[in-house]
C-alpha positions in Angstrom: -1.6 -50.0 -0.1 -3.9 -52.6 -1.6 -5.8 -54.8 0.7 -7.2 -57.9 -0.9 -10.2 -59.8 0.4 -13.0 -62.1 -0.7 -16.1 -60.7 -2.3 -18.2 -61.5 0.8 -16.3 -59.0 2.9 -16.3 -56.4 0.1 -20.1 -56.7 -0.2 -20.7 -56.8 3.6 -18.6 -53.8 4.6 -18.1 -52.0 1.3 -15.6 -49.7 -0.3 -15.1 -46.0 -0.6 -13.8 -44.2 -3.7 -11.3 -41.4 -3.7 -11.8 -38.6 -6.1 -8.9 -40.0 -8.2 -10.9 -43.1 -8.8 -9.0 -45.4 -6.4 -11.2 -48.0 -4.6 -10.4 -48.4 -0.9 -11.8 -51.3 1.1 -13.5 -50.3 4.3 -11.8 -52.4 7.0 -13.3 -53.5 10.3 -10.0 -52.6 12.0 -10.0 -48.8 12.4 -6.3 -48.5 13.0 -5.5 -50.4 9.8 -8.2 -48.3 8.0 -6.4 -45.1 9.1 -3.1 -46.5 7.8 -4.7 -47.2 4.4 -6.1 -43.7 4.2 -2.8 -42.1 5.3 -1.0 -44.2 2.7 -3.3 -43.1 -0.1 -3.2 -39.5 1.0 0.6 -39.7 0.9 0.4 -40.6 -2.8 -1.7 -37.5 -3.4 0.9 -35.5 -1.5 3.8 -36.8 -3.6 2.0 -35.8 -6.8 2.1 -32.1 -5.8 4.8 -29.8 -7.0 5.4 -27.8 -3.8 5.7 -29.0 -0.3 3.1 -26.6 1.0 0.6 -27.8 -1.6 1.5 -31.4 -0.8 0.7 -31.0 2.9 -2.6 -29.3 2.1 -3.5 -32.0 -0.4 -2.6 -34.7 2.1 -4.8 -33.2 4.8 -7.7 -32.6 2.3 -7.6 -36.2 1.0 -7.2 -37.7 4.5 -10.2 -35.7 5.8 -12.3 -36.5 2.8 -11.7 -40.3 3.0 -12.1 -40.3 6.8 -15.5 -38.7 6.3 -16.5 -41.2 3.7 -15.5 -44.1 6.0 -17.5 -42.7 8.9 -20.6 -42.3 6.7 -20.1 -45.8 5.4 -19.9 -47.2 9.0 -23.0 -45.2 10.0 -24.9 -46.6 7.0 -23.7 -50.1 7.7 -24.8 -49.9 11.4 -28.1 -48.4 10.5 -28.9 -51.1 7.9 -28.0 -53.8 10.3 -30.2 -52.6 13.2 
């Protein structure tokens, strides 16, 4: 799922990068952000040969990207205090 925005939003909030190199915009709407992460994790899941590996990969990527978003939010809030 690609979310397009102007450069001002991209600079203000930022992006995170998956280990595969995909750039994911950090959105101010956490529910929408969760959907973006889940959609991207699903792509990783589908690239796995077995279902059990796919589920593990989905969970691993989802957790990794969620952590990156939370760190980005903390950094953003800290910088704007």
